[in-house]
N, C-alpha and C positions, 0 to 999 in steps of 0.2 A: 315266729309271731306272725299272725295274719296281716296282710297289707291293709292299711286304713283307707277308707273310701275318700275320694276327692269330691264325690257327690253322692247323693242318696240313691243308690241303685237297688236292684231287686234283692241282692244279697244283704245289703245294709238294712233294708226294710224287714227282711226275715230275721236278722239279728236283733233289730229293735223290738220286734214283737216278742221274741223269745226272752230278751232281757226285761222287758216291761212285765211279762207274765211272772218271771222270777221275782222281780221287785215287789209286785203287788202280792205275790204269795207270801213273801217275808213280812210285809207290813199290813196284811189284811186284817189281822186281829186288832192291831193298834188303831187302824182307821175305823173299823167297826166301833171301837170303844169310844171314839170322840164324835160319833154321828149323832148330832142333836138337831140338825136342820135339814129339810123342812119338817121332819118328824123324827123323834128319837127312837128309831126302830133297830139301830145297831147292825145295819147290813150294808152300809155304803162300800166298805172294803171288799166284801164278798161280791157285791154286784159289779164293781169295777173289775175284779179278777175274772168273773165269768164273762164279762163283755170282751175283755182282752183275750181270754182263752178262745172265744169264738173267732176273733180276728186272726189270731195266730194259727188256728187250725185251717182257716181259709187260705192263708198264705202258704202253709205247708202243702195243701192240696194242689196249689199252682206249681210248686216245685216238684211234687210227685208226678205230675203230668209231664214234666220235662226230664224225667230220670234217664230216659234213653238218648236224650239229645246231648250235644257237646257243649252247648251254651246254657247260661241261666235264663230264666224267664225275663221278659221285658219289664222294665220298671213300672210301666203303666199297668201291666197285668197284676203285679204284686201289690201296688198301692190300692188298686180298685178292689182286689180280693180282700185286703185288710179292711177297707171301708165297708164292703158288703158283709163280711163276717161279723164285724162289730154291730152293724145295723140289725141283722137277724138274731144276734145273740145278746143284744143290749138288755140290761137288767136295771131296774130302779131309775130314779131321777138322774143321778150322776152318771150311771152307765149309758143312759139314753143321750145325755149331753155329750159325753165322750165320743159316742158313735158319730154324732154330728160334727164334732171337731175333726175326727179322722176323715170323715167324708169331705169336709171342706178342704183339708190338706190334700187329699187324694186328687181332687179336681185340678189342682195346680201341679202337684208333683208328677202327675202322669205325663206332663209336658217337659219335665226336667227336674233334676234333683240338686242343682248347684245352690250356692248361697242366696242368689237373687230369688230363685224360685221358692226356696224355703221361707225367706222373709215374707213373700207374698202369700205363701200357703198358710202361715201362722195368722196373718191378717184376715184372710178369707175364712179360715176356720173359726176365729173368734167372732166375726160378724155373723156367720151362719148359725153358730150356737145361740147367739143372742136373738136372732130372728126366729129360731125354733121354739124359744121359751115364751109363753104367752105374756108373762109379767116378770121380766128380768129383775133380779135382786142383787145389789152390791154386797160384797163380803162373801161371795160364793165362788164356785168353780169358774163362773163366767168372768169374775173380776181377775182371777188368777190367769185365765187364758188371755184376756185383754192385755194384762201386764207383760206376759211372755211375748206377745206379738209386738208390743211397743218397744220392749227392750231389744228386740232383734233388729229394729230399724236403724242400724248404724251404717258406717262406711266399710265394715268388714267385708272382705271379698272371699275369705275362706269359710268353708262350711263349718269347721270346728269352732270358729269364733262366734258364728251366728247361733249355733245350738247352745253354746255355753252362755251367751248373753240371754237367750230366751229362758234358760233354766234359772239363772240367777234372778232375772226379773220376776219369774213366777214365784220363786222362793221368798223374795222380799215382799211380794204382794200377799202371799199366804200368811206371813207373820202379822200383817196388818188387818186380816179379816175380822178378828174379834172387836176391833175398833169400829167396824162398819156395820156389823150385825149384832144387835143387842143380845140375842139368845146365845151367841158364841161367847160374848164378853161375860155374861152371867155364869156360864159353865167353865170359863177359863180355858177354852180350847180354840184351835183354828178350825176352819171349815174342812170337813172330812173329804168332800169331793175335790176341793182344791188341793188337799194333800195328796190325794190319789193322782191328780194330774201332774203334780211335781214329781212323783215317782215315775210316771210315764215319760216325762221330759228328761229326767235323769237317765233313764234307760236309753233315750235317744243320744244323749251326750256320750254315754259309754260305747254305743254302737259306732259312733262317728270318730271319737278320739281314742278309743281303746282303754280309757281309764274311767273308773266309776267316780262320779262327782261327790262332793260333800252332800250328805243326806240332808233333807229338809228338816226343819225344827221338829223335835219330838214333843211338841206341845200336846198336853193331854196325858203324858206319862210322867210329868214332873221333872224332866231332864232336858238340858240344852242339847242342841245338835252336836254330834261328834263327827269329825271328818274321817274318811276311810283311811287317810294316810297317817293318822295319829297326831296331826297338828292341832292347833288351837282354833276355836271358833268363838266369836263373841256371842253371848247369850242373846237371842232375839226377843224383843219385847212383845208381850201379848196383852193387849188391853191396858197398857201402861204399867204392867207388872212384869218383872223379869221372868223368863221361862223357869228358872230354877226356883222361883217362889211359888209356883203353882202346886196344887195338891195332886197327888198321884191318882190316876184313874184305873180301877181294877176291872171294870166291865163296862157295858154300854151305859151311857149316861142317861138317866131318866129326868125329864123336865116336865113334871105334871102340868105346869101352867101352859105348856105348848101342846101336850097330848090331850088334855081334858078341856081345852078352851074352845070347844065347838068345832074343831077341825073335822074334815071328812073321815069316814070310817074305813074306806077301802082304797087300795091302790089297784088300778086296772091297767094292764099292759096287753097290747096285741100288735101283731103284724097286720098290715092292711094293703091289699091290692086295690088301688083306686086312681082315678084321674085327678090331676092337679086341682081342677075347679071343684071337684067333690070334696077334696081335703080342706079347701078354704072354708067351705060351709061347715065341715066337721069341726074345725077349730072353734068357730063361733059357738056351735052348739055345746061342745064339751067345756068351753070356758064358762058358759052359763051354768053348767052342772056342778063344777068343782074348782079345784085349784091345782097348782104344780103341774100345769099342762105343758107338755113338751111333745111336739110332733116333728119327727125328723125323717129324712129320706128324700125320695124323688124318683123320677123315671118309672112311675107306676107302683113302686114299693115303698111303704112307709112304716115307721115304728111309732106307735102311739102310747103315751104314758100320761095318766091323769089320776088325781086323788078325788074321789067322789063319795057321796053317801048312797047314791043309787047306782050300784054297779051294773044292773041290768040295762038301765037307760044309756050308760056309756057304751055298752056293747051294741045295743040297738042302733045307736048313732053310727057306729062303724058299719053295721049291716046296711044301713041306708046309703052310706058313702061308697061302699064297695064290698070286698070279701075279706072279713077279718079272720085270722087264724092264729094259732099259738096263743090263745087267750089265757091270761094268768090274772087271777083275782086274789088279792091278799087282804085279809082283815087285820088292820094295824094293831088292834088291841091284843089279838091272839099272838101275832108275831112278836110284840114287844113285851109280852108277859103281863099285860094289864087286864086281860079278860077274866072276869070273875065267874063266868058261866061254867056250868059243869060240862066238861068235854065228854064226848062219847067214848065208851070203853073201846080200846083198839081191838081189832079182829085178831084171831090167832095167827092166820096165815093169809098171804095175798101173793098174786103174781103181777109183776111189772114187765110189760113186753114192748119192744120197739117195733113199729110196723112201718112199711114203706108207703102206705096210702090210706085214705079215709075209709075205703071199703073194708079193709082188714081191721081197722080200728074199731069199726062197728061190730064186726064179728067177735073180736077178742073181748070187747066190752060186754057183749051179751053173755060171753062165757065167764064173766066175773073178773076179768083182768083190768088193771090200770094201764092205759096205753100212752105211749109217746110216739108222735108221728115224725118220721125222718123223711122230710120232703126232698125232692131231687136237688142235689147240690147243697143241702142244708142239714148235715148230720147233727144230731143233738150233742150238746156239751155235757160234761159230767154234772154240772149244776142242774140241768133239766132232768137228768135221771134221778138225782138226789131228791128233787122236788116231787117227782112221781112216786118215789118210795115213801116220802112223807105223806103224800095224798092217799096212798094205799092204807095208811093208818093201821098197821098190823105189827105184831111182835116178830113175825117171821115173814120174810119176803124172798121169793124166787125171781131172779132177774134174768130175762131172756133178751140179749142184745140183738140177735138175728142179723149180725153183720160182723165178719171177721175184722173189719177195720175199726170196729167199736170196742174191741176187747180191752184195750188199755183205758179208754174212757169209762167203760162199764166197771172195770176193776177199781178205778179211783172213786167212782160213785158208791160202790159197795163198801169200800173202806171207810168213806165219810159217814155213811149210814150206820156202820157198826159202831163208830165213836159216839153215835147218838142213842145207842142201846138197842138197835134193831138187828136181829139175826138175819143175815143176808147170804143166800147161796147164789153164785153166778153159774148158770148153765151156759157153756160156750157155744150157743147156737150161731151158725154162720149164715143162715138164710131164713126168710120169713116162713117157708114151708117147714123147716125144722122146728120153729117156734110153734106153729100150728099143731104139729105132731106132739110136742111136749105138753102143750096146753090140753090136748085131748085126753091125756092120761093123768092129768093133775087131780089128786084127791085130797082135799084139805083135812079130811078126818083121820088120815093115817099119819104115822110119825113123820117128822120133818125130813130126816135123813132118808127114809124109805121113799118118800114122795120125790125128793130131789134125784135119787138114783133112778127111779122109774122114768122121770121126765128126761133125764140125761140119756138114758138108754133109748127112749123113743126118738129123741132128736138124732142121736148117733146112727140109728138104723134107717134114717131118711136121707137118701141121696138127693141132691138138689141141682137144679139147672136154671138158667135164665137166658133169655134172648136179649141182645143189645145191638145197637146200630153203631158200626165203626165210624169214628169221627175223622180219622185220617189213615193214610197208608201206614201199615205197621207189620212187624214180624210177630207171628204167634206160633203156638205149638202145633197149629193145624196148617201153617203155611203163611203166605203173605196175603193180608187183606187190604182192600181198597176202601176209601171213604164211601160210606153208604152201604157197604156190605152188612148182611145180617150175621151176627156172631152167636153161636150156640155155646155157652159156657157150662161145663159139667163139673161140679165140685170146685168151681172157681177158676178153672182153666179152659181156654178156648179149644173146643173139640171139633167144631163144625163151622165152616164158612159157607154161607148160602146167599142166594139172590133175593129171597122173599121170606116172610115170616112163616107162612103155613108149611112150606117144604122143609125149611130148616127145623121147625118144631117137630115134624114127623121123624126126621133123621135123628134128632136128639133123643126122642122117645124110644126109637128102636135101639139105639146104643145103650140107653139106660136099662131098658127091659130085657136086654140080652142077658143080663146078670140076674134076672128074676125080679119078682115084685108081686105084691098083692093089692096095692092101692096106689093110684096116680092122682095127685092133686094138681089142679091148674088154677093159677091166680092170674086173672086177666087185667091188663091195663085199661084205662078208661076209653081208649080209642080202638080197642080190639073188638070186632063185631061178634055177636053171639054165634053167627054162622061158623066162624072158625073154631070156636069151642065145641060146637056140635060135630064138626068134621074130625077134630082130634079125638073126641070120645068115640066116634064111630071107628076110627083107625085102631084104637085100643081094643074095642069089642071084636073087631074082625080078626085081628092078629094075635090077641092074647086073651083067650076065653076065660081064664080064671082071675083076671085082673079087674077090679072095680075102679071107677073114676068119681071124682067130686070136683065141682067147679065153683070158684069164688070170684067175685068182682073186687079187684084191689083198689079201684079208683085211680087218682092221680099219682102214679108211681113211676120210678125211673125206667124200669124194664117193661116192655109190652107184654111179656109173658114170663111167669115163674112156674117151674115144674118141680114137683116132689114125688119121689117113688119110695114107698115103704114096702 
């Protein structure tokens, strides 16, 4: 049996994220089904799951970077990664608020994870979440978060007692939400976002105590809560009616009076790079445009969520404030099944491709593909890939992940899309240059299987390399590198250690072309000058007469140079 933590260290944070993801995975459908506020679009459970998925992936990345070390990462690194991952992956109103809650906790837990720090962390998190919401409403996840923080403010000196108190306080507050918010009372359900937060806090209890707590009330399913140990639980009242007296809910609850009562038509979400003073003005402008405004983040990176009728104006406001990206616009009526307009007939086939920068995104879009940008340190979650497959609006989709680390994420997205009736083929491309090669031979007019085979063959025939800057001293297959060295990776392994980018690139090229090739593809990072590309092309022309070259600008990408040889 693993030793239980005396404080919330990095390992406990990792366990918490993993258990929270499992809990939300189990309860996602039920939470979706009771989602009636602020709009009955039936996606709160899914949005919370995707938010925590991004947080958990960020924490795993921190641990992966310490695989060769003898000790675990610092607690501060783990909690900051958790908060950052939640911020960049936040989805929907509740997911955005959860991201701010985690960010508020991380600001305190980075200094210590004992009982006193956790009490303060819960208080700071609750306050930060309320501050992020333009017009806080009681009976929502904010109420549940406040109750959790207040319940934790006892004399307990043990971490286990604090997390258990916070969980029980949240659970009790959740049961009262229908009394505070009329739309919940009419539907006979608790707040969906609040229920998700209870699941996350329950995972924290399990991470700290080693025992799964009593689950929150299953309001919305017509059944009282049942404890995991088989004991008895008193039915929790909902709106003055015992839980057992509620009608069962079989799917997302529709509340026409809330959907059709003049509410905004679109949900707009984006990440924003901007200064604090610009964000203050942005809040005021977006508040005038719509409702459900939540702006979370800080230190130059923000996550913006708002419901508006004019989606373009909401995005333009972001452009004026800074640099918005990962923009997602959802039409509520379409998402919730209330759109009566005739939808466009789906295309027969489409390609969805993950690219490392804006430059390749433009190239692939021109070629007819739907793109997902994987920015440095921000790999896309499975939910983003599923969204891209949906946006492609095709009966058949070829998915190109272009990163070996995304193979499991891409497989999960493909499986989800298949359950929605889309035929998806995953071509296991491990680098962007392999994706370019696959896209170059894509022919939508031929048979699906034939097209997939041709794209897979083109990708497999493309050897790939990239240049990277070493962050610290490390052992590699090419020897010991020092921080600041230029690493030349061929097919994922370090093959060359150099002092500068041009010389290292030439050495990598020579090693790759020693095995033959007909075409070399260069993808340049945004800071790489054209002169270097010209010099590399000249190097190929002089040494390899039968080899052609092509150069693309990749924009803001992790590696200064990507190389493909076909």
